[in-house]
C-alpha positions in Angstrom: 28.1 -45.9 -10.3 25.2 -48.1 -11.6 27.2 -49.3 -14.6 29.9 -50.6 -12.4 27.6 -52.5 -10.1 25.9 -54.0 -13.1 29.2 -55.5 -14.0 30.4 -56.5 -10.5 28.7 -59.9 -10.5 30.6 -61.0 -13.6 33.8 -59.5 -12.3 33.4 -61.4 -9.0 32.5 -64.6 -10.8 35.7 -64.4 -13.0 37.7 -63.5 -9.9 36.3 -66.5 -8.0 37.1 -68.9 -10.8 40.7 -67.6 -10.8 40.9 -67.9 -7.1 39.7 -71.5 -7.0 41.9 -72.5 -9.9 44.8 -71.1 -8.0 43.8 -73.1 -4.9 43.6 -76.3 -7.0 47.0 -75.6 -8.6 48.5 -75.0 -5.1 47.2 -78.4 -3.9 48.5 -80.4 -6.8 51.7 -82.5 -6.5 53.6 -81.9 -8.7 52.6 -78.3 -9.4 50.9 -77.9 -12.9 53.4 -75.6 -14.6 51.4 -76.0 -17.8 48.9 -73.6 -16.3 51.4 -70.7 -16.2 50.6 -67.9 -18.6 52.7 -68.2 -21.9 56.2 -66.6 -21.5 56.6 -63.2 -23.0 60.4 -63.6 -23.6 62.0 -66.7 -25.0 64.5 -68.5 -22.7 66.6 -71.6 -22.4 66.7 -73.8 -19.3 70.4 -74.4 -18.6 70.2 -76.1 -15.3 67.8 -78.0 -13.1 68.5 -79.7 -9.8 67.1 -79.7 -6.3 64.1 -77.3 -6.3 65.5 -74.8 -8.9 65.2 -74.6 -12.6 67.5 -71.9 -14.1 66.3 -69.9 -17.1 68.7 -68.1 -19.4 67.7 -65.0 -21.4 70.2 -63.6 -23.8 70.6 -59.9 -24.0 69.1 -58.3 -27.2 71.7 -55.5 -27.1 75.5 -56.0 -27.0 76.3 -57.3 -23.5 78.3 -54.9 -21.5 78.0 -56.1 -17.9 78.5 -59.0 -15.6 75.6 -61.5 -16.0 72.7 -61.0 -13.6 71.1 -63.8 -11.6 67.6 -62.7 -10.7 66.4 -64.6 -7.7 62.7 -64.7 -7.3 60.6 -65.3 -4.2 59.5 -68.8 -3.2 55.7 -68.2 -2.8 54.4 -67.5 -6.3 55.3 -68.2 -9.9 57.9 -65.9 -11.5 56.1 -64.6 -14.6 55.3 -61.3 -12.9 58.9 -60.4 -13.9 58.1 -61.1 -17.6 54.4 -60.2 -17.7 53.9 -58.5 -21.1 55.9 -56.5 -23.6 56.7 -53.2 -22.0 55.8 -54.6 -18.6 58.7 -57.0 -18.4 61.7 -56.5 -16.1 63.5 -59.3 -18.0 63.0 -57.5 -21.4 64.0 -54.2 -19.9 67.3 -55.5 -18.7 68.0 -57.5 -21.9 67.4 -54.4 -24.0 70.1 -52.7 -21.8 72.7 -55.3 -22.8 72.4 -57.4 -19.6 72.3 -61.2 -19.8 69.6 -62.4 -17.3 69.4 -65.7 -15.5 66.2 -66.3 -13.5 65.4 -68.9 -10.8 62.2 -70.7 -11.6 61.6 -72.3 -8.3 60.1 -75.8 -8.4 57.3 -75.9 -5.8 58.0 -78.4 -3.0 56.0 -81.6 -2.4 55.4 -83.1 1.0 58.7 -85.0 0.5 60.5 -81.7 0.5 59.2 -80.5 3.9 62.8 -80.9 5.4 64.1 -78.1 3.2 65.1 -74.9 5.0 67.4 -71.9 4.5 70.4 -74.2 4.3 68.9 -76.2 1.4 67.8 -73.2 -0.5 70.7 -70.8 0.1 73.7 -73.1 0.4 72.2 -75.6 -2.0 69.9 -74.2 -4.7 71.1 -70.6 -4.9 74.8 -71.7 -4.6 74.2 -74.2 -7.5 72.4 -71.6 -9.6 75.4 -69.2 -9.1 77.8 -72.0 -10.1 75.7 -72.7 -13.2 75.8 -69.1 -14.2 79.6 -68.9 -13.7 80.1 -71.9 -15.9 77.6 -70.9 -18.6 78.7 -67.3 -18.8 82.4 -67.9 -18.3 82.8 -65.6 -15.3 84.2 -65.8 -11.8 81.6 -63.7 -10.2 78.0 -62.9 -10.8 75.6 -60.0 -10.0 72.6 -60.9 -7.9 69.2 -59.3 -7.9 66.7 -60.6 -5.3 63.0 -59.6 -5.3 61.2 -59.6 -1.8 61.8 -63.1 -0.3 64.3 -63.6 -3.1 66.1 -60.5 -1.8 66.3 -62.2 1.6 67.8 -65.3 0.0 70.4 -63.3 -2.0 71.3 -61.3 1.1 71.9 -64.5 3.0 73.9 -66.0 0.2 76.1 -63.0 -0.3 76.9 -62.9 3.4 77.9 -66.6 3.3 79.6 -66.7 -0.1 80.9 -63.1 -0.8 83.7 -64.2 -3.0 81.3 -65.3 -5.8 79.2 -62.0 -5.9 80.4 -58.9 -7.8 77.2 -56.8 -7.1 74.1 -57.2 -5.0 70.8 -55.6 -5.8 67.9 -56.1 -3.4 64.4 -55.1 -4.4 61.7 -54.6 -1.7 63.7 -56.5 0.8 62.0 -57.6 4.1 64.9 -57.1 6.6 64.0 -55.3 9.8 61.0 -57.3 11.3 60.6 -54.9 14.2 58.6 -52.7 11.8 55.0 -53.2 12.5 53.3 -50.9 9.9 52.6 -54.0 7.7 49.9 -56.3 8.9 51.6 -59.4 7.5 54.6 -58.8 9.7 52.4 -58.7 12.8 50.5 -61.8 11.7 53.5 -64.0 11.4 55.0 -62.5 14.6 52.0 -63.8 16.5 52.0 -67.4 15.2 52.7 -69.6 18.2 55.1 -72.6 17.9 52.3 -75.1 18.4 50.4 -73.5 15.5 53.5 -73.8 13.3 54.0 -77.4 14.3 50.3 -78.2 13.7 50.4 -76.7 10.2 53.5 -78.5 9.1 52.5 -81.8 10.9 49.2 -81.7 9.0 50.3 -80.6 5.6 54.1 -81.2 5.6 54.6 -77.8 4.1 52.9 -74.4 4.6 50.0 -74.8 2.1 49.6 -72.3 -0.7 46.2 -71.3 0.5 47.6 -70.2 3.9 50.0 -67.6 2.4 47.3 -66.5 0.0 44.8 -65.9 2.8 47.5 -63.9 4.7 48.2 -61.6 1.8 44.5 -61.2 0.9 43.7 -60.3 4.5 46.1 -57.3 4.3 43.8 -55.5 1.9 40.3 -57.2 1.7 38.5 -54.2 0.2 41.0 -53.9 -2.6 40.6 -57.6 -3.5 36.9 -57.5 -3.2 36.0 -54.2 -4.9 38.8 -51.7 -5.7 40.6 -53.7 -8.4 37.3 -54.3 -10.2 36.6 -50.6 -10.1 40.0 -50.1 -11.8 39.2 -52.7 -14.4 35.8 -51.1 -15.1 37.3 -47.6 -15.4 40.1 -48.8 -17.8 38.2 -51.5 -19.7 38.4 -49.6 -23.0 42.1 -48.8 -22.5 44.2 -50.8 -25.0 45.9 -53.7 -23.4 44.5 -53.1 -19.9 42.2 -56.1 -19.8 44.9 -58.5 -20.9 47.3 -57.1 -18.3 44.6 -57.3 -15.6 43.9 -61.0 -16.5 47.6 -62.0 -16.5 48.2 -60.1 -13.3 45.3 -61.8 -11.6 46.6 -65.2 -12.8 49.9 -64.4 -11.1 48.1 -63.2 -7.9 46.5 -66.6 -7.7 49.7 -68.5 -8.6 50.6 -69.3 -4.9 52.7 -72.3 -4.2 53.5 -74.2 -1.0 56.4 -73.1 1.2 58.6 -76.0 2.4 57.8 -76.8 6.0 61.1 -76.2 7.5 61.8 -72.9 5.8 58.2 -71.8 6.8 59.1 -72.4 10.5 62.6 -70.8 10.1 61.3 -67.6 8.3 58.5 -67.3 10.9 60.5 -67.9 14.0 64.1 -66.9 13.1 63.3 -64.0 10.8 59.9 -62.5 11.7 59.8 -63.3 15.4 63.4 -63.1 16.4 64.8 -60.8 13.7 68.0 -62.8 13.6 69.2 -61.8 10.1 69.0 -58.1 11.1 71.1 -58.8 14.2 73.8 -61.0 12.4 72.7 -64.0 14.5 71.1 -66.2 11.9 72.7 -69.6 11.6 72.4 -71.2 8.1 74.1 -74.6 8.0 77.3 -74.3 9.9 77.8 -70.6 9.5 76.3 -67.3 10.6 74.9 -65.0 7.9 77.0 -62.0 8.9 75.9 -58.9 6.9 79.3 -57.3 7.5 80.8 -59.9 5.2 78.9 -58.3 2.3 81.6 -56.0 0.9 80.6 -55.9 -2.8 78.7 -52.8 -4.1 75.1 -52.9 -2.9 72.0 -51.2 -4.4 68.9 -51.4 -2.2 65.8 -50.6 -4.2 62.9 -49.6 -2.0 59.3 -48.9 -2.9 58.2 -45.6 -1.2 54.6 -46.7 -1.1 55.2 -50.5 -0.5 52.3 -51.9 1.6 53.8 -55.4 1.7 57.3 -54.6 2.8 57.4 -51.2 4.5 60.3 -49.0 3.5 61.4 -48.8 7.1 62.0 -52.6 7.0 64.3 -52.3 3.9 66.2 -49.1 4.4 68.6 -50.3 7.2 70.5 -52.7 4.9 73.0 -50.2 3.7 74.1 -49.4 7.2 74.5 -53.0 8.2 76.6 -54.4 5.3 80.4 -54.1 5.2 80.5 -52.5 1.8 81.7 -48.9 1.4 79.6 -48.7 -1.8 76.1 -49.3 -0.5 73.1 -47.0 -1.4 69.4 -46.9 -1.1 67.3 -46.1 -4.2 63.9 -45.0 -3.0 61.4 -45.0 -5.8 57.7 -43.7 -5.6 56.0 -47.1 -6.2 54.4 -50.0 -4.4 55.6 -53.6 -4.0 54.3 -54.9 -7.3 54.4 -51.5 -9.1 58.2 -51.8 -8.9 58.1 -54.5 -11.5 55.0 -53.8 -13.6 54.3 -50.0 -13.5 55.0 -47.8 -16.5 56.9 -45.4 -14.3 59.2 -48.2 -13.1 60.0 -49.4 -16.6 60.6 -45.8 -17.8 62.7 -44.6 -14.9 63.6 -47.2 -12.3 64.9 -50.1 -14.4 67.1 -47.9 -16.6 68.7 -46.6 -13.4 69.2 -50.2 -12.2 70.7 -51.2 -15.5 73.1 -48.2 -15.6 74.2 -49.0 -12.0 74.9 -52.5 -13.0 77.0 -51.5 -16.1 78.9 -49.0 -14.0 79.8 -51.7 -11.4 80.6 -54.5 -13.8 84.2 -55.6 -14.6 83.3 -58.9 -16.3 81.6 -59.4 -19.6 79.3 -62.4 -20.1 80.4 -64.8 -22.8 77.8 -67.6 -22.7 79.2 -71.0 -23.7 77.6 -72.6 -26.7 78.3 -75.9 -25.0 79.2 -76.5 -21.4 79.0 -79.1 -18.7 78.4 -78.7 -15.0 81.2 -78.8 -12.5 80.7 -79.7 -8.9 77.5 -78.5 -7.2 76.4 -78.4 -3.6 73.8 -80.8 -2.4 
């Protein structure tokens, strides 16, 4: 393909610029939010404390369901969930009459290296849930967690089941005995002295470390394949803009607080404690049997970041009698950006939410916070 290779130098140069810009952003304290891509969907920030900023998106259709708190992962910026018109999970749900609240995680600085699961789950997620309850005027919320966010929502629901009406997990990393995914094997082999050296040197797990780990999983794709896709589709309307925004997101890595980096590596990946109901968070154990609300576990059949085998056991471990897997033919990121997912997957998720909702969101025009965890 001579024409492709004529263009590769420029593609690689553009990719290198995005990569180094991402590294620069990940090293900055505080993180430069102004370099996020412009939002696709308007929102209001209704709460900010700790390391979470909570966005509120009002449904465009008449609201017919319990408000949904969408908990994103901690390691990248969240705009992959609102990438472009027609490629936005947020817009898809809003158009189905579901009010959406989204965690916009504030990247940690070195001063936040003490923050672990207790701070994020019993602190930030708990406060976000309380903010949604107050703003929407409801007693319970529905939770949807994506990847690492799915892990956080699973832990939260096990610890605070009385506040959750429905739990949806999307590409959930749960069973860490699965070794089909290189990233699982990599984190499993990090020795305690290596973890301590990383956090002693940087305070947190630096953004570049996680970036390197994910890139190493598919080096040929990152070096060549994706540019072949861009070349083949360069004349396709909207493709170049989507590619650029997607690449900006791929390079939007942020640091991971030192303590939670050690906990997720040792307690989750190496010892598999969450899967075994042995994970202590604060003063309690995150017992999956305490999850008794309806559960929808969405799994990407071709996920090469979180293997389906890692996600599927959830429904057999929770205490809910209404827990189901939804296996969809997509990959880890395709679940939130692919045309097929927006045409078929997200309408199913929205329908499930409406069918399992007993509370209607009635956002307050003015409200004040109650008591939050710290």
